[in-house]
N, C-alpha and C positions, 0 to 999 in steps of 0.2 A: 699532649696531655699533661705532660708536667706543667705549661701554663698555663690550660683550662683551671689544674686545681690551685696556682698559685694565682689565680683572676679567680676564682670563682663567684664573690660575691660581685665587681662588677659585669662577670657575664653575667649573672644570674637575672638583674637588674633588667640590665639590656635588648638581654630577651623577649621576658616578662611586657617592657615596655612595647620594645618589636614588635611581639604577637596583638598583645589589646592598642596599642595606635590604626596598626594594621584593618585588623575587625572591625574599629568601629570607621575607620574611611573608606573601608575599601566597599563596591556595589557588592548587594543581595548576590547573590548566587541562586537563589532559587527565582526571584525577577528572573534574571540574564536567562537565565530555563526556556523561562515558559513566554518570555519575549522574541527570542533566539535560537531557541533550542526544536525547531520545526523538521521534521527529515526535508535534505531538499536533493534535483535528482539534477544530474548533469545538461546540460545543455541540447545534449547529443539522443535524450532519451525520446519517448515516443513524444509520451503526454506532456513532456516538459514543451515540446514544441508548441501542441496542444497548445498550452497556457500562452504560451509567450504569442500565439494565432489570436488567441479572443483577448487577450492583454490588447493586443495593438487595436482590438476594434471595439474595445470598451464591451466585452463579452463575458469578464472572466467574475462573473460572480459564482457565488456560490446559491445553490439550489437547498432551503430552508423547507420542512415541511412540518407541518402544525400538525399533530395528530387530536380528535378531539373524540371523545369516549360517552355514549350516550349509554342511558339504559332506558330505553326504547329506540322503534325506527328512527331514521338521523333524520326525514320526511316530514316530521310533525316538528324539529326545530325550524325548518329552514327559512323564516324571517330572522331567527334566534342568530342565526350561523351567518349568513348577510349581512346583520348589521355586523357583527363582531369582525367580518372579513372587509367593511368600510372604515373602520375604526382602525385598523391594521395599515391600511392604505394611506393614515393619513402621518403615516411614521418618516424621516426622513430613510432611514436608513435601508429600508425593503422597496420593494417593488414588482411589477410582475403579480401583485397576487390573485393565485389564480380563487376563480369561483365556480364552484364545480357545477354550479346550479344551470351555467349559462348553457350548459355542451348538452346534445342528443343524450337517449339512454345508454346507449352505446361504448360513448366516450365516459362520462359518469361512475360504469363501474369499475374503472380504474383506479377511481375518485371516494366512490362510495359504497362500503358493505351497508346496504338499510337493516337485513335480520340481523346484527352481532351490532346496530345504532351508531360504527362507526368512521366517521370522514377524515379527509386526507386534503389541506386544503396547505399546494406547492403555491414558494416565494422563495426573489430571488433578494440574498442579501449583498445590498452595495456597501455598506458600510467599515471604518476599519475591522481589520482581522481582528486584532484583540478583547476587539468590544462584542465579539461576536455575541457569550455567556450572557452579557448585561442585557441586550437587545431579545434578546430570545427571555430572557426569564422577563423581563419587561411586558412582552408577544403574551406570554404566558396569563401576565398580571392584571390584562384585559381584558382578560374573559368576561364575556355579561350574558355565555349560556350556563343550563345545568351540567353540560358534559367535565370531564378527569381533562384536561387538558398535558401535553406532553410532543415536546420536537425532535428535531433531530438534521442532520445533515452531516455529510466527511468533514468536514472544521469540526461541529460541533466536538462528534466525539470526539477527536486528536484532543481540543482544548478538555474534555471531559478525562481523556489519558492523562495529562500532563496535570491539572487540577488531583487527578488523585495521586502520580506519583508527587507531586508537592504534599500530599497527606501523609503519603507510607516514606519520606525521609526525615518529618518529626520524631515519627514511631520509630523510625530505623535507628537513628541516634539515641534514643533511652537505651532502647534495649541492649543497643551498641553498647551500650557505657555497662549497664546490670549487668551483662551475659560476662562480658574482661572481667569484673570485680569479683560477681559468684564463682565461675573457675579459678580462676587465681586463689581466690579462698580454700577451694579448694583442694588445690593440688598445691598446695604452698602449704598451710595451713597457721597463713600469717593474715595477722588486721596492715598492718602497714605495708606487704609487699606489693595484690593490685593496685596500690594506689600511685604508687611512682610510674608505671609506664600508663596509667590513665595521665596522671598528670604530662606527663612528658610527650607522647602520642598529644591528646590535646591542644599541645601551643605549637604540634607542627601542623594539626586540623587548619587550627584559624589560621596560620601560616598560610595554608598551602591553598586553604581554598576563596582566600584572603586573595590572593597571586593572582590564582587563575582568575578570579571574576574583573580583575583589572586588565590582567592578556586576555580575556574575552572584551575587553572592552576597546582598549589601547592597540593592540594586532587582530580580532577578528577573531580570535580561538574557536575550535571548534567546543560546543558546549552541546550537551543533549541533560531531557529529562532523568537519565538515569547516571549523569557525569556526579554529582554531588552524594546519589549514595555509594555507588563504587568510591568514591574517595572516603568513605567515612568507614565503608566494612575493612576497606586495602591498606589502609593506615593503620587503623586500628589491628585491626588481621595479623600484620607483618612489624606494625611496629612493636607488639605486646609480643610477638616470638622472637624479635632480637634484644629488645629487654630480656625477657626469658633466657636468649642463650647467655648474655654478660650477666645478666645476675646468675646464671648455676656457676660459671664461669668463675666470680668477685666468690663465690661461697665455697670450690676449690680451693680459689690461693685463700683463703683468709684461714685454710687449716691449718700453712706453715709458713704464711707472710703477715704482717700489721696493716691495715688497710689501704692507708698510702702505697704501700710496694703490691698490695693487689690487684689494688686498678688499675697501677702500671701492668700489671704480667695479663692483667685481664683485655683491657684494648688495645695492648698489644700482639695476643694472637685472638681471643674469641674476636676485640673491635675489625680487626683484621679480618675475618669471615665475616659481620653484619657489614662491613666497606662493599666486600667483594660483592655478596648476597644484592646490597642496595644499590648499588652503581649496575649490576646487571640486570636489574628491573628496571631502575630508570630507564636506563638502555634501552631495555624492549619498551616496554611501552612510548618510550617519546619514538619510536620505530613507526606507532600508529601514524603520527604526524603526516607521514608519508600515505598514509591510503585516501582514495579519490571520492569514501564513501563518507558527510560530515559526521554519521553518527557512529560511525566507527574512527573513524580521526577524534571526535570525542575526549575519550578513554587516556587519549595524552594528556589530560589534564594531570590525571594520576600518577603519572612521572615528574610532573613540578612537584606532588604530593608528598612524594618520594624524599626526592632532592633538600626539602624542609623537613622531614625525617630525622635523617640522616644528621643536618644539620642541631637539631633535639636532641638524638641519641649522645653524639660527641660535645654537648656543652651542657647540660639542664640533669644527663645521667649521672652521667662519673660527681657531681657533684652532690649530689642526692647520695649515692654512695659517699661519699667522704663524710659527711656533715650525719648520718645516720650510722654509716658504720653495719656492725655485727644487729643491731636492732632495724635495720632493712628488714631482718628477718623475722621481726619479732613474733610473737611470742617464744619462738624455737632459737632465742638468739646462739647457745648451747650447740642446736645438731646441724650440724657443717658439714660434717663426714659427707659421703660422698653415696649414694643407691644407684646399683646401676639398673634395666630397666628386664624386670621380667619375663618381657615378653619376647625383645629382640635377641635377649641376649643366646635362649638355644636355637630362636628361627637363623641368626648370625651364625650359627657354630653349627647347624644346620647346614646348611649353603654352603662353608668351605669343606663341608666333609662329601658335598655330590655338589657338583659348583655345575657339574655340566649339564645331568641332568633337570640341577634346579634353573638350570636356562633356558633348555628348550622347555621343560613339562609348566613354567608359566606363559611363555611367551605362547605355546599351543593354544593353553587356556583364554588369553587374550585374543589372542585372532581369531579364534573361534566364533567367543563373544561378537567381539568385532564385527563381525561378518555380517551382521543378525544390523548393524546399525540403519537407519531407514534417515534419509536426508530431507523427506521429507518435512516443511517447517508451513506457519500459520500462520498469514496474514491478519486477521482480522479481529481489529482491538476491540470487540465490541465483547469479547472472550473475556478479556483484562476486565470489566466493567460491573459492579453488580446493576441490578435492572431495580432499583431503588433512583438509578441517575436517570432523570428524566431523555434525556437521548436515549437513551440504550432502553426505556420503558415502551420510547415510541418506534423506536425500529424493534424491537418484537411484537408490538401491534401491530406494523406492516405485514409483517411477516406473516402473522398469522392468519391476518385479514385481505389481507390483497397477496401482494411476490417484491419475494425482498429484491428483484430484478426490479420493478417497475421504482424504487428508492431509487435505487445507483445503477442508472444504465449503463452500457459504453452511449458516448456521444462521437458521433463519426461525423466531421465537416469535411465539406465540399469547396472547394473554391476557387479558380481559376483568375480569377480579378476579375471576370466582367459583369453583369445583368444576368443573373442564373433562373429568374423566373421569367421563361420562355419555355414553350410546347416544346423545342428539343429538348433541356435541361432538365425539367418538370419531367419528357418521358424516360430517360436514361435513367433517373433519379430513381422513379419507379417500380426500372429495371433490376437495378442493384439491386433498391427494397426486396424484390419479390425474389431476389438468386438468394442474400443474408437472410431471409424469413426464415427459409426452407434450409439452410444449418441444423445441423441435429446440436440441442444447447441453448436454441434458440427459441424463444417462446413467441417473441413478432419483435414487428418495427413500426417505430413514429415517424410520421415525415409528413413533408404539406401535402404531396398525392395520399395519404393514408393516416389523417389523426387519432384515427381513433386504433390503427396499428394496423386493421384490416383490410387488404388489397380491392381498391372499386372497381369492381367486373367491367362499367362502361367504361373502360379504358383501355381495353385489353380490342388492340385492333381492330383484328375475328369480330368481335362483337359490335363493336361497332357499322362493320361491314351489313353484320346480319339483319338489324336492327334499319342500317341507312336503305338493304333490299326490302324487309316489310314495309318502309314507306311508300317507298318507289313503288312495291306491289298496289297498297290504298290507292293512293294515285295515277296507277293504273286502270284499276274499278270507276272512280272518280271520274275518267277522262272517258272510259265506256259507256259513263249514263250518260253524261253532256254528251255522248259521241250520239247514243241512242233520243233521247231529249231531243237535238238540234234536227234528227228525218226525221221522229213525229212532230215539230212543227211545223214544219221542211213540206211534209204532206197536209197537212189541216191548211199553210198556205194554200197553199196547190189545192184543193177543195174549194175555200172560199173565194180562191178568183181574189189573192191578194196580190201588188207589187212588192212584197215586200221581199223578192229575191228567192234564190234556190239555195234552203241553209241545210240542205243534203254536202253540197260541198265543201259546208264548215267542220257536218261530222264527218266526211271519209279526211280530212285535214286534221282531227284529231284521232286518229287509225291510225291515219298514220305515224301519229306523231310514238303516237303509244304505242306501235310495230319497236317506230326505234329507240324506247326506254326502254324494252323485252331485248332489243340488241345489245343495248348496252349492258342491263341488267347481266344477261351470260357472259359478254366480252370482262366484264368486272371481273365476276364468276370463276372462268377461267383462269384468267390471267393473273386476277388480283392489281392490275395497271390502274392502279388508281389515279393517276394525272393523267392516264387517258380519254378514265369516264369522263372525267371532272369536265373536260375538252369538252365531251360528247354532248352533256350534259347542257353546256352553253349554247348550243348551237341546238339542244332542242326547246329550250328557253326562249332565242330569239325569233322562232316558230309559235312558240305559244304567244310572246309577246305579238306577231302580227294576227292570230286567230283571235286575241283577245282584243284586236283594234275591230278587224272584223263584223265579229260580234256583238260590239259595238254600238258600230254603223250599222248593222240594220237593228237592231232594240231601236235608236235611231231615228230612225225610217218609219218601224212601229207606231211608234209615239205619235210619229207625225201625223198616222190614218184613224189613230184610234178616235177621234171624231165620227167619225163617218161609219168606224167597223163596228163589228159586229162584237162583242159582248165575251166570244169565243179568243178574238183578235186581242184582246189586248187582257187574258187569260197569259198568248202564247207571247205575248213583253214581258208581262213579270217573271215567265219559266227563262225567255233571253238574257231577263238584268239577270239571273241569278246561277244564268251558264257562266258570265261572265263574272259573275263574283267569285266563282267555282274555279273555273280557269285563273283570274287572278290567285286562289289560294293554293292551288299546283303550283301555279308559279315559284309561289314563295317559299312554299317544300322543295321545288327543285333547289334555291336559290340555296340553301339551308345546306341540301346532301349537295350540292355543286361543294358552298365555301370548307364541309366538313370535309370532301377527296380530297382539296388541295389543300388541307390542313396535314391529311395526310401524307398527298406527296410531296409538300413544303419540307414537311419535319422530317429531318434525315436517321433521326435513328426510329425510327420507323421498322425500315426494318432490319438494325440488327438487335429492336428490343422485338418486335409487337407490338407497342406499345405507344398510346397516341395520349396527349392531354390537351385535349379539347382547348382553342380560346377561351371560350366562353367558360369555363372551368377559373381559365386565368383570373377574368376579369369579374365574378361573381365576388361581390361585397362578403357575400357570407365564408371567405375564405381569410378575411381579415388577419380572426383571430388565431390560425392555422401561419398566417403566414407572420406574422408576428411573435408567434413562438418559437418557429423552425426556419427560421432567416434573418439577416440582419449585415449592415454594411448598406453605406446611402442610396447603393443602386441595389441592390440584391447578393450583393460579391459569394455570400457563402449561406450555404444547404445545408441541415444540420438535419441530421440519423438518429432518433432514439433509439437503441436494442436492446430491446428488455430484456436478459437471459432467465431461459429457462432453470440455471444453476444457481446458487451459495454467488455472487459475486466478489466475492474475497475468496474464494476456494480455486483450487488448483485447475479444474477442470474449469470453470471462469476463465483464467488463461490460454489455458488449452484454447475453448470455443473466441476468442478474442482473436488470438495469430490466426485463424480459420477467417474469422473475418477480415482481417487484415488483407489475409492475403484473393479470398472472394472479392472482393473491393476493389484491390489495385489492378487483380486478372479482368475483372469487369473495366472497370478504367479505360485499359486498354484495350481490349472486343470490344469497346466503345467508340473508338479515336478517338479517346477524350486523355490525352497522356499529358496533357498542358494543365487538368485539372490532380492539382493535392489533395490527397487524404491527412488527414488529424483525428486522432484517435486518444478521446480525452475520460474519464471518469475517475472513479475506483479502481473500477481494475486492469485499467491501464495505465495507472498511476502504481501498481500494487507486481504488475507485470514485470514493468521499468525497475522495480525496486527488488525483484527479485532477481532479476538481469546481471546490476550492480553490485549489488549484496553478494552473491555468487562469484564472479566476477573479482572483488575484491578479495574476499573472502581469500579466493587460494593465491591473489598477489603478495597480499598482507601475508599471508601464513610463512610463504615460501620468504621473504624475506625478513621477520618475524623468526621462522630456523636456519637460518646464516649466522645473522646476525649476535642470535643466542650462541652458535659456533663458537662465534670467529672472538668473542667475552669470553669464553669457556674455554676456547683454543689458545690464548692471552693469559687469560689468568693463570691456569692450571701448565701451559707449556706441551700443552698434549695434544691430537689429532685423532684420538681413540680415547680418553675420556671422553669429550662430549660427547659423540657417538652416542654412546651407551648410553650417560644421560639421559639426552634431548629422544634417544628413541623408546627409554622405561618410560619419559610423560607422555609423548603421544600415546602409546598403544594401551595406556591405564586411562586415559582423556578415551577414549573412543569406545572402550571397554564399557567404561562406567556411565559416558553415555547412552549407552545402549542399555543398560540394565535402569536407566532412572528411565528412562521411556516407556519403560516398561513396565516400570511402578508409580509412574507418574500418568500414565496412560490408566491403569488398574485405580488410583482413588478420582480420574473421570476430568484428567487436566487436557486432553486429547492432545495433538502437535504441538511440539513443543513452537514456542514463537520466535520470525523472523533470523530475527537477531543473536538469539539463546548462546547458537553454536558458535560463533564467532566468538563474544565475549566468555565463554564459562571458557574456551578455548584455552586466548591470553592469556585471562586473566591464572586458571591454575597454572599453564603454563610454568606463566612467570613466580607465582611462588610455589607449587609446587620443585622448580627447580633448585629453589634458597635451598629445601634439608638438601639436597645430595652433593648441593656445596657446604652444609654443615659439617659434612660426614668426608665430605672426601678432603677440606680445608683440614680438618683433625688428621685424616688421615695420614696425609701433607706431613701433619706436623710430630705426629707419633712415628712416623720414618726414620727417625733421626736417630732413633736409639732401635732400632727395633722392626725385623725382619718384617718383610711386607704379610705377612701371614699374621702373625703378632701382631701388629699395626691396624689391620684391617678392627681384627677384632677385639681389639680394644677403643676402637673406633666406634664399632655399636656399641660394646658395654658403656662409652661418655656418653653416647650423644644418643641413646634409647630413649631414654628420660624427657631429652630435652624436647626430639622431636616427638614425643608424641606427644609431650603436652604444650606444645609449640601448634600443631596440626586438632588438639582437642578449644583448643585457645581461636584460631584463626575459623574452626566450623565452628565452632561458638559467634561469633562476630558473625557471616556469614548469614548463621541461623536469625538475627536479627530483622534479614531480608523480611522469611517469613509470615512477620503480620501487617506486612508492609499495603497486604492487597495484591498487587502486580502481579499479575502470571509469568510477566517476563521475570524479574524481580526474584521471584519466586521460583521458578524452572532454571535459571542461574544459580541459585540461592544451593538447593539440588541439586543440580549436576556437581558444584563445587564441591559439596562438604561431603559425598558418596565420593568423587576421585581424591580430595584427598586423605580423607579416612584409608580406601584402600589401598592407595601411598606410601599412605605410611605405616601399616598395619601387615599388609601382606608384601608387595614390588618389595618395599624400601629395603627391610632385614631381610631379607633373599635375595635380589637380582644383585644389588651393590656389592656385596661384597662375593658373589658369587664371579662375576665381571672379573675384580678386580683380582681378585687367585685366579682365572682362567685364565688372562694375559700378561702378570704377573711383570714383568718388568716394559712390558709390551703396551705399560698404557700412558705411556709417554712418548710413545713414539710418533713423530723420528727422531725425541730431541730426548735427549741422558734426564735420567729421573733423579726428583730431588736428592743433594749432597755430591751430586757426582761421583768419578772415579774412587772416590775413598771411602763413600760408604757403601759401593757395591761392590767395594772389595773387600769389607769388613763384613759382610755379609752374606758373601756369597756364596760359604755352604750351607745357612742358614734357609735360603728361598725352594 
């Protein structure tokens, strides 16, 4: 410190030039957060595997939905809407723009609410991800209809969240400085004092954000939209706290020393405390680098900021102290005497008097409250945004007029690498769709075989066989009529002594064929053997062919006799011709029946599914649109099922439903002997489920690493295994009680469940900041032990540090309060949890629990090491413990 004061001018100039240069040359941290701050999931996660599969086929597209709202019915604006759609199709950045009017009425209901005047037009976005917001805005500007427009998609929602975060950061910076200055003015009643921490921390913030930006560019440092907000409030919060601690100690030292000695003594005592606190905070935040989840790792930037904060505090602050001296507290330059806290002192004395009761009472209350903690969190980004945003409004309109599940369905992709557009694969697909559609929480399943979301009953084999039997009965009736006609013709020929032959034999042959068909029908009904029935029908067809030839021959013979025969013979000839045509029609019908039965027989999926998708359905040109929408690959190697949920796709119920869907699909594939087929699960619900899983796993893992690291740091600093346990336990029990109460308060104010990232960030930030105040007290306690007993030392520490800690907590709470105007739910919730926890910790837990722990353990506080001062100090105060 002496060297800093000796070279104060070069040090000051170098620090200011360093800060200004880095700020000018460094990349824009806000822009980096927008470009690289997206949530990234591990390669092992289900949704990421689906994304990679889709990307390999060029199908990793973002589905956007354009919403049009008319004052009257949609149908009256059809021509204008179609023109608008055609205009949108000219954009290179969009593809597969759906015109709902091209679908039949049952499908149109998924896109058009005619009564409310709302139509939804889905399309695929194929442009750069970072341009999606501008393209969406361009599409809305292209509107030539009378409707109000809005657009939404998952990526648009995330982009809007980031935009909202960036706007929140600007307000956070301004409010942070205003709050810090305002609180310091009230606490110190000085015009000069507030601007000292602001100047010192401001330089540290410029350096911190500059190097975080460079680290993001150079080393792929993790970043999120919240990184800059946390960097601002944490640096200004703890930076101001550290400055307050040093300024208060400087005020104490000025009572007995000149400004030079006061500075030296301040930094040799309180400066050490600040260094210990800052170092522990940097280490704790640095541990987050070892998290697996990128958004959790993004908080590691705070560790870098804390390093530069310590640099600024140990260079600029002593120079300002030396230059201003007592005038740093102007106009109260003569009032440097110390004032103990009126709150902490009586609470601390009460704790020293009844330590055991205090410990058990506080812990009992905190644990009882913490038991009500609800770990259910919210993944709905929409809740963080105002309806004034286009994407939020569009989502709300779709939810009100259609179904939010329609907007964000679960996308199931099935593939085995082969062409799946065949009878067997589609039959299995429809069987899986049928089973999935029956699950609770599923509204409908849309795929090639059910594009409108409804099952096609004609695919059911039982229905096909019933229709086949009905057709055979009609053919039998036709054959009976032909047989009767031929018998009558034979009798007429006999009466007219014509030489056309005995047509009754032909009638008898038809009767035999009719009997054969009856037997085949009975056989098929009894055995269900479509293959055997098809074989027998082919034999019947051969008989019909022979009969048809014989009828044609008889008809030819009659034609030759017409010139000499009567008019009646001519009529008989016409009748025979009709009979031949009838036999041909019946033969064609039997061919169709036989083909259908052969298809059922050849389709190996029929026995397992009871479903047969006819080849005629696959060959029909009308399903091309469904194939384009629900199949992809050069040879149709992948089929898509869109599972529309009956619940909010962002909810935990949706995630549970997705678990059931995945289990059902995998079980069905196994049952259908399709183990070579892989199922991928994509969509908002799939991503949130993976997000929930990885965040929970990483939360538990990182918290354990965090606790162990903090324990080791504190154990090394204080040379004790007991003090770290008491300090950390008080922090965690305070946190869980505080977050429980905050949940109740936020729920009362209408914020609902906590955002999924709030528990992690609020715990890490509160623990890293709250432990500072324990360090402030324990380090001062260790200093006072040199000349006092344990009881007197902890009492003096409480008296001396109460005002400092309360002031620091108010300042820190104020800086986090600067997050409240940001409008971002996640920042509001994090700030609310931390503010409540800090106030609860500072006004209740610290003044009661810390002295109670210390007096209870006595010299055991430093187990297994010796207490400060060693044997000499122990002997000196043996009788006073």
